[in-house]
Each structure stands twice: as C-alpha cells, then as structure tokens.
PDB file of N, CA, C and O in Angstrom:
ATOM      1  N   MET A   1     113.459  75.456 144.091  1.00  0.00           N
ATOM      2  CA  MET A   1     112.158  75.047 144.370  1.00  0.00           C
ATOM      3  C   MET A   1     112.121  73.493 144.293  1.00  0.00           C
ATOM      4  O   MET A   1     111.452  72.819 145.075  1.00  0.00           O
ATOM      5  N   ASN A   2     112.837  73.004 143.359  1.00  0.00           N
ATOM      6  CA  ASN A   2     112.712  71.960 143.148  1.00  0.00           C
ATOM      7  C   ASN A   2     113.366  71.093 144.268  1.00  0.00           C
ATOM      8  O   ASN A   2     112.929  69.953 144.426  1.00  0.00           O
ATOM      9  N   ASN A   3     114.436  71.572 145.100  1.00  0.00           N
ATOM     10  CA  ASN A   3     114.878  70.927 146.158  1.00  0.00           C
ATOM     11  C   ASN A   3     114.121  70.817 147.404  1.00  0.00           C
ATOM     12  O   ASN A   3     114.523  70.110 148.328  1.00  0.00           O
ATOM     13  N   HIS A   4     112.937  71.558 147.463  1.00  0.00           N
ATOM     14  CA  HIS A   4     112.005  71.895 148.512  1.00  0.00           C
ATOM     15  C   HIS A   4     110.699  70.992 148.240  1.00  0.00           C
ATOM     16  O   HIS A   4     109.765  71.013 149.042  1.00  0.00           O
ATOM     17  N   ALA A   5     110.670  70.227 147.115  1.00  0.00           N
ATOM     18  CA  ALA A   5     109.542  69.398 146.717  1.00  0.00           C
ATOM     19  C   ALA A   5     108.317  70.435 146.210  1.00  0.00           C
ATOM     20  O   ALA A   5     107.170  69.995 146.121  1.00  0.00           O
ATOM     21  N   TYR A   6     108.579  71.638 145.928  1.00  0.00           N
ATOM     22  CA  TYR A   6     107.337  72.345 145.852  1.00  0.00           C
ATOM     23  C   TYR A   6     107.130  72.453 144.129  1.00  0.00           C
ATOM     24  O   TYR A   6     106.024  72.815 143.728  1.00  0.00           O
ATOM     25  N   TYR A   7     108.202  72.138 143.133  1.00  0.00           N
ATOM     26  CA  TYR A   7     108.036  72.315 141.869  1.00  0.00           C
ATOM     27  C   TYR A   7     107.707  71.039 141.520  1.00  0.00           C
ATOM     28  O   TYR A   7     108.248  70.056 142.027  1.00  0.00           O
ATOM     29  N   GLY A   8     106.704  70.981 140.540  1.00  0.00           N
ATOM     30  CA  GLY A   8     105.933  69.513 140.180  1.00  0.00           C
ATOM     31  C   GLY A   8     106.699  69.131 138.981  1.00  0.00           C
ATOM     32  O   GLY A   8     106.522  67.968 138.615  1.00  0.00           O
ATOM     33  N   GLY A   9     107.365  69.720 138.413  1.00  0.00           N
ATOM     34  CA  GLY A   9     107.835  69.437 136.959  1.00  0.00           C
ATOM     35  C   GLY A   9     108.941  68.359 137.083  1.00  0.00           C
ATOM     36  O   GLY A   9     109.451  68.123 138.178  1.00  0.00           O
ATOM     37  N   PRO A  10     109.253  67.808 136.131  1.00  0.00           N
ATOM     38  CA  PRO A  10     110.730  66.775 135.883  1.00  0.00           C
ATOM     39  C   PRO A  10     111.939  67.704 136.410  1.00  0.00           C
ATOM     40  O   PRO A  10     111.873  68.934 136.396  1.00  0.00           O
ATOM     41  N   LYS A  11     113.047  66.978 136.873  1.00  0.00           N
ATOM     42  CA  LYS A  11     114.057  67.791 137.231  1.00  0.00           C
ATOM     43  C   LYS A  11     114.752  68.315 136.303  1.00  0.00           C
ATOM     44  O   LYS A  11     115.368  69.360 136.512  1.00  0.00           O
ATOM     45  N   LEU A  12     114.782  67.661 135.061  1.00  0.00           N
ATOM     46  CA  LEU A  12     115.279  68.428 133.987  1.00  0.00           C
ATOM     47  C   LEU A  12     114.600  69.507 133.089  1.00  0.00           C
ATOM     48  O   LEU A  12     115.031  69.971 132.034  1.00  0.00           O
ATOM     49  N   ALA A  13     113.580  69.767 133.664  1.00  0.00           N
ATOM     50  CA  ALA A  13     112.629  70.993 133.214  1.00  0.00           C
ATOM     51  C   ALA A  13     113.021  72.002 133.803  1.00  0.00           C
ATOM     52  O   ALA A  13     112.724  73.092 133.315  1.00  0.00           O
ATOM     53  N   VAL A  14     113.893  71.935 135.167  1.00  0.00           N
ATOM     54  CA  VAL A  14     114.362  73.206 135.697  1.00  0.00           C
ATOM     55  C   VAL A  14     115.582  74.046 134.910  1.00  0.00           C
ATOM     56  O   VAL A  14     116.769  73.729 134.826  1.00  0.00           O
ATOM     57  N   ASP A  15     115.020  75.015 134.459  1.00  0.00           N
ATOM     58  CA  ASP A  15     115.813  75.647 133.413  1.00  0.00           C
ATOM     59  C   ASP A  15     116.285  77.166 133.435  1.00  0.00           C
ATOM     60  O   ASP A  15     116.814  77.828 132.543  1.00  0.00           O
ATOM     61  N   GLY A  16     115.898  77.537 134.838  1.00  0.00           N
ATOM     62  CA  GLY A  16     116.120  79.036 135.180  1.00  0.00           C
ATOM     63  C   GLY A  16     115.268  79.888 134.606  1.00  0.00           C
ATOM     64  O   GLY A  16     115.483  81.082 134.813  1.00  0.00           O
ATOM     65  N   ASP A  17     114.241  79.554 133.853  1.00  0.00           N
ATOM     66  CA  ASP A  17     113.274  80.208 133.168  1.00  0.00           C
ATOM     67  C   ASP A  17     112.017  80.480 134.367  1.00  0.00           C
ATOM     68  O   ASP A  17     111.642  79.445 134.917  1.00  0.00           O
ATOM     69  N   TYR A  18     111.493  81.472 134.716  1.00  0.00           N
ATOM     70  CA  TYR A  18     110.153  81.845 135.603  1.00  0.00           C
ATOM     71  C   TYR A  18     109.194  81.525 134.693  1.00  0.00           C
ATOM     72  O   TYR A  18     108.858  82.424 133.923  1.00  0.00           O
ATOM     73  N   GLY A  19     108.762  80.643 134.612  1.00  0.00           N
ATOM     74  CA  GLY A  19     107.416  79.793 133.795  1.00  0.00           C
ATOM     75  C   GLY A  19     106.311  79.600 134.703  1.00  0.00           C
ATOM     76  O   GLY A  19     106.490  79.771 135.909  1.00  0.00           O
ATOM     77  N   PRO A  20     105.051  79.221 134.189  1.00  0.00           N
ATOM     78  CA  PRO A  20     104.050  79.008 134.947  1.00  0.00           C
ATOM     79  C   PRO A  20     104.206  77.918 135.847  1.00  0.00           C
ATOM     80  O   PRO A  20     103.293  77.943 136.672  1.00  0.00           O
ATOM     81  N   ARG A  21     105.079  76.866 136.045  1.00  0.00           N
ATOM     82  CA  ARG A  21     105.263  75.960 136.944  1.00  0.00           C
ATOM     83  C   ARG A  21     106.025  76.535 137.795  1.00  0.00           C
ATOM     84  O   ARG A  21     105.734  76.274 138.962  1.00  0.00           O
ATOM     85  N   THR A  22     106.869  77.200 137.645  1.00  0.00           N
ATOM     86  CA  THR A  22     107.641  78.145 138.825  1.00  0.00           C
ATOM     87  C   THR A  22     107.042  78.977 139.756  1.00  0.00           C
ATOM     88  O   THR A  22     107.238  79.063 140.968  1.00  0.00           O
ATOM     89  N   GLN A  23     105.989  79.815 138.739  1.00  0.00           N
ATOM     90  CA  GLN A  23     105.256  80.458 139.618  1.00  0.00           C
ATOM     91  C   GLN A  23     103.876  79.709 140.274  1.00  0.00           C
ATOM     92  O   GLN A  23     103.077  80.365 140.942  1.00  0.00           O
ATOM     93  N   ALA A  24     103.738  78.648 140.077  1.00  0.00           N
ATOM     94  CA  ALA A  24     102.713  77.994 140.924  1.00  0.00           C
ATOM     95  C   ALA A  24     103.438  77.070 141.926  1.00  0.00           C
ATOM     96  O   ALA A  24     102.746  76.518 142.782  1.00  0.00           O
ATOM     97  N   ALA A  25     104.798  76.849 141.896  1.00  0.00           N
ATOM     98  CA  ALA A  25     105.640  76.109 143.059  1.00  0.00           C
ATOM     99  C   ALA A  25     105.944  77.420 144.278  1.00  0.00           C
ATOM    100  O   ALA A  25     106.038  77.222 145.489  1.00  0.00           O
ATOM    101  N   VAL A  26     106.061  78.782 143.572  1.00  0.00           N
ATOM    102  CA  VAL A  26     106.078  79.795 144.498  1.00  0.00           C
ATOM    103  C   VAL A  26     104.798  79.840 145.249  1.00  0.00           C
ATOM    104  O   VAL A  26     104.795  79.801 146.479  1.00  0.00           O
ATOM    105  N   ARG A  27     103.663  79.926 144.516  1.00  0.00           N
ATOM    106  CA  ARG A  27     102.475  80.050 145.249  1.00  0.00           C
ATOM    107  C   ARG A  27     102.158  79.183 146.302  1.00  0.00           C
ATOM    108  O   ARG A  27     101.666  79.536 147.374  1.00  0.00           O
ATOM    109  N   THR A  28     102.477  77.925 145.942  1.00  0.00           N
ATOM    110  CA  THR A  28     102.167  76.588 146.916  1.00  0.00           C
ATOM    111  C   THR A  28     103.320  77.298 148.159  1.00  0.00           C
ATOM    112  O   THR A  28     102.841  77.884 149.129  1.00  0.00           O
ATOM    113  N   LEU A  29     104.380  77.204 148.043  1.00  0.00           N
ATOM    114  CA  LEU A  29     105.265  77.664 149.069  1.00  0.00           C
ATOM    115  C   LEU A  29     104.716  78.893 149.582  1.00  0.00           C
ATOM    116  O   LEU A  29     104.633  78.786 150.805  1.00  0.00           O
ATOM    117  N   GLN A  30     104.369  79.838 149.245  1.00  0.00           N
ATOM    118  CA  GLN A  30     103.809  81.345 150.205  1.00  0.00           C
ATOM    119  C   GLN A  30     102.505  80.632 150.786  1.00  0.00           C
ATOM    120  O   GLN A  30     102.304  80.763 151.994  1.00  0.00           O
ATOM    121  N   ALA A  31     101.741  80.002 150.144  1.00  0.00           N
ATOM    122  CA  ALA A  31     100.509  79.452 150.793  1.00  0.00           C
ATOM    123  C   ALA A  31     100.724  78.428 152.050  1.00  0.00           C
ATOM    124  O   ALA A  31     100.231  78.753 153.130  1.00  0.00           O
ATOM    125  N   ASN A  32     101.182  77.650 151.980  1.00  0.00           N
ATOM    126  CA  ASN A  32     101.843  76.744 152.826  1.00  0.00           C
ATOM    127  C   ASN A  32     102.525  77.452 154.384  1.00  0.00           C
ATOM    128  O   ASN A  32     102.231  77.204 155.553  1.00  0.00           O
ATOM    129  N   TRP A  33     103.403  78.286 153.866  1.00  0.00           N
ATOM    130  CA  TRP A  33     104.240  79.503 154.884  1.00  0.00           C
ATOM    131  C   TRP A  33     103.116  80.317 155.471  1.00  0.00           C
ATOM    132  O   TRP A  33     103.104  80.549 156.680  1.00  0.00           O
ATOM    133  N   SER A  34     102.139  80.777 154.638  1.00  0.00           N
ATOM    134  CA  SER A  34     101.062  81.675 155.388  1.00  0.00           C
ATOM    135  C   SER A  34     100.038  80.990 156.479  1.00  0.00           C
ATOM    136  O   SER A  34      99.663  81.437 157.563  1.00  0.00           O
ATOM    137  N   ALA A  35      99.721  79.780 155.839  1.00  0.00           N
ATOM    138  CA  ALA A  35      99.042  78.785 156.500  1.00  0.00           C
ATOM    139  C   ALA A  35      99.532  78.542 157.872  1.00  0.00           C
ATOM    140  O   ALA A  35      98.760  78.548 158.831  1.00  0.00           O
ATOM    141  N   SER A  36     100.796  78.328 157.984  1.00  0.00           N
ATOM    142  CA  SER A  36     101.587  77.909 159.105  1.00  0.00           C
ATOM    143  C   SER A  36     101.191  79.173 160.216  1.00  0.00           C
ATOM    144  O   SER A  36     100.998  78.820 161.379  1.00  0.00           O
ATOM    145  N   GLY A  37     101.096  80.290 159.957  1.00  0.00           N
ATOM    146  CA  GLY A  37     100.889  81.396 160.868  1.00  0.00           C
ATOM    147  C   GLY A  37     102.172  82.253 161.291  1.00  0.00           C
ATOM    148  O   GLY A  37     102.188  83.440 161.617  1.00  0.00           O
ATOM    149  N   SER A  38     103.288  81.321 161.204  1.00  0.00           N
ATOM    150  CA  SER A  38     104.386  81.857 161.923  1.00  0.00           C
ATOM    151  C   SER A  38     105.046  82.769 160.755  1.00  0.00           C
ATOM    152  O   SER A  38     105.808  83.684 161.066  1.00  0.00           O
ATOM    153  N   HIS A  39     104.788  82.542 159.648  1.00  0.00           N
ATOM    154  CA  HIS A  39     105.563  83.484 158.458  1.00  0.00           C
ATOM    155  C   HIS A  39     104.318  83.739 157.421  1.00  0.00           C
ATOM    156  O   HIS A  39     104.082  83.000 156.465  1.00  0.00           O
ATOM    157  N   PRO A  40     103.548  84.927 157.774  1.00  0.00           N
ATOM    158  CA  PRO A  40     102.735  85.376 156.754  1.00  0.00           C
ATOM    159  C   PRO A  40     103.377  86.113 155.549  1.00  0.00           C
ATOM    160  O   PRO A  40     104.077  87.124 155.603  1.00  0.00           O
ATOM    161  N   ILE A  41     103.001  85.406 154.448  1.00  0.00           N
ATOM    162  CA  ILE A  41     103.579  85.903 152.832  1.00  0.00           C
ATOM    163  C   ILE A  41     102.239  86.251 152.028  1.00  0.00           C
ATOM    164  O   ILE A  41     101.157  85.666 152.087  1.00  0.00           O
ATOM    165  N   LEU A  42     102.547  87.187 151.382  1.00  0.00           N
ATOM    166  CA  LEU A  42     101.464  87.606 150.388  1.00  0.00           C
ATOM    167  C   LEU A  42     101.546  86.490 149.187  1.00  0.00           C
ATOM    168  O   LEU A  42     102.473  86.108 148.473  1.00  0.00           O
ATOM    169  N   VAL A  43     100.248  86.164 149.280  1.00  0.00           N
ATOM    170  CA  VAL A  43     100.480  84.948 147.792  1.00  0.00           C
ATOM    171  C   VAL A  43     100.158  85.254 146.634  1.00  0.00           C
ATOM    172  O   VAL A  43      99.000  85.213 146.217  1.00  0.00           O
ATOM    173  N   ASP A  44     101.130  85.592 145.991  1.00  0.00           N
ATOM    174  CA  ASP A  44     101.400  86.131 144.664  1.00  0.00           C
ATOM    175  C   ASP A  44     101.947  85.804 143.743  1.00  0.00           C
ATOM    176  O   ASP A  44     101.809  86.318 142.633  1.00  0.00           O
ATOM    177  N   GLY A  45     102.804  84.722 144.071  1.00  0.00           N
ATOM    178  CA  GLY A  45     103.718  84.174 142.796  1.00  0.00           C
ATOM    179  C   GLY A  45     105.148  84.573 142.543  1.00  0.00           C
ATOM    180  O   GLY A  45     105.956  84.021 141.796  1.00  0.00           O
ATOM    181  N   ILE A  46     105.306  85.607 143.284  1.00  0.00           N
ATOM    182  CA  ILE A  46     106.225  86.509 143.034  1.00  0.00           C
ATOM    183  C   ILE A  46     107.367  86.345 144.358  1.00  0.00           C
ATOM    184  O   ILE A  46     107.044  86.569 145.525  1.00  0.00           O
ATOM    185  N   VAL A  47     108.661  85.940 143.958  1.00  0.00           N
ATOM    186  CA  VAL A  47     109.827  85.983 144.956  1.00  0.00           C
ATOM    187  C   VAL A  47     110.120  87.222 145.422  1.00  0.00           C
ATOM    188  O   VAL A  47     110.838  87.933 144.719  1.00  0.00           O
ATOM    189  N   GLY A  48     109.714  87.635 146.464  1.00  0.00           N
ATOM    190  CA  GLY A  48     109.766  88.942 146.862  1.00  0.00           C
ATOM    191  C   GLY A  48     110.562  88.752 148.177  1.00  0.00           C
ATOM    192  O   GLY A  48     111.161  87.718 148.471  1.00  0.00           O
ATOM    193  N   PRO A  49     110.475  90.243 149.180  1.00  0.00           N
ATOM    194  CA  PRO A  49     111.189  90.099 150.108  1.00  0.00           C
ATOM    195  C   PRO A  49     110.641  89.466 151.305  1.00  0.00           C
ATOM    196  O   PRO A  49     111.423  89.251 152.232  1.00  0.00           O
ATOM    197  N   GLN A  50     109.257  89.093 151.439  1.00  0.00           N
ATOM    198  CA  GLN A  50     108.664  88.239 152.113  1.00  0.00           C
ATOM    199  C   GLN A  50     109.256  86.840 151.954  1.00  0.00           C
ATOM    200  O   GLN A  50     109.840  86.261 152.870  1.00  0.00           O
ATOM    201  N   THR A  51     109.054  86.297 150.638  1.00  0.00           N
ATOM    202  CA  THR A  51     109.222  84.928 150.194  1.00  0.00           C
ATOM    203  C   THR A  51     110.879  84.270 150.321  1.00  0.00           C
ATOM    204  O   THR A  51     111.174  83.076 150.376  1.00  0.00           O
ATOM    205  N   TRP A  52     111.648  85.242 150.341  1.00  0.00           N
ATOM    206  CA  TRP A  52     113.036  85.063 150.125  1.00  0.00           C
ATOM    207  C   TRP A  52     113.598  84.385 151.298  1.00  0.00           C
ATOM    208  O   TRP A  52     114.372  83.436 151.165  1.00  0.00           O
ATOM    209  N   PRO A  53     113.241  84.831 152.431  1.00  0.00           N
ATOM    210  CA  PRO A  53     113.350  84.228 153.868  1.00  0.00           C
ATOM    211  C   PRO A  53     112.986  83.006 154.142  1.00  0.00           C
ATOM    212  O   PRO A  53     113.621  82.215 154.840  1.00  0.00           O
ATOM    213  N   ALA A  54     111.657  82.755 153.446  1.00  0.00           N
ATOM    214  CA  ALA A  54     110.783  81.552 153.672  1.00  0.00           C
ATOM    215  C   ALA A  54     111.594  80.549 152.677  1.00  0.00           C
ATOM    216  O   ALA A  54     111.663  79.383 153.063  1.00  0.00           O
ATOM    217  N   LEU A  55     112.188  80.862 151.490  1.00  0.00           N
ATOM    218  CA  LEU A  55     112.831  80.191 150.548  1.00  0.00           C
ATOM    219  C   LEU A  55     114.198  79.611 151.286  1.00  0.00           C
ATOM    220  O   LEU A  55     114.577  78.447 151.155  1.00  0.00           O
ATOM    221  N   ARG A  56     114.937  80.704 152.157  1.00  0.00           N
ATOM    222  CA  ARG A  56     116.239  80.140 152.681  1.00  0.00           C
ATOM    223  C   ARG A  56     115.971  79.176 153.877  1.00  0.00           C
ATOM    224  O   ARG A  56     116.771  78.263 154.079  1.00  0.00           O
ATOM    225  N   ALA A  57     114.843  79.345 154.708  1.00  0.00           N
ATOM    226  CA  ALA A  57     114.681  78.673 155.628  1.00  0.00           C
ATOM    227  C   ALA A  57     114.128  77.102 155.405  1.00  0.00           C
ATOM    228  O   ALA A  57     114.296  76.150 156.167  1.00  0.00           O
ATOM    229  N   ALA A  58     113.471  77.128 154.224  1.00  0.00           N
ATOM    230  CA  ALA A  58     112.635  75.648 153.840  1.00  0.00           C
ATOM    231  C   ALA A  58     113.803  74.478 153.827  1.00  0.00           C
ATOM    232  O   ALA A  58     113.505  73.310 153.582  1.00  0.00           O
TER     233      ALA A  58
END
C-alpha cells in the first residue's frame, strides 16, 4: 500500500500489522478503483478477491 501512495503513515510504520491505517488505505484504494468505473470493488477495507487484482494492477 505504501508503494502506491495510499498508506498515509511514515514508511517506518509499515510493520505487517493490519491496523486502522492499513484498513483506511485499502478503503481509499477500493473507493478510487470503484469510482473509476472500470473495476467496481466493494469498499469494505478488506483485501479480498476483488481487491487483490486492483493492488496487483496499481
């Protein structure tokens, strides 16, 4: 998430935990991809089967 500029925390804070900042970053990614219309994704903050392809393509 940090590599795609969705994670708002400092790079040193990326520790592998799925905390509130990570969930917020996932929600932002999902909302952006859903808004584009080409990749509708449920905005739920969970990296599921719809979100993984968006992450790989970002």
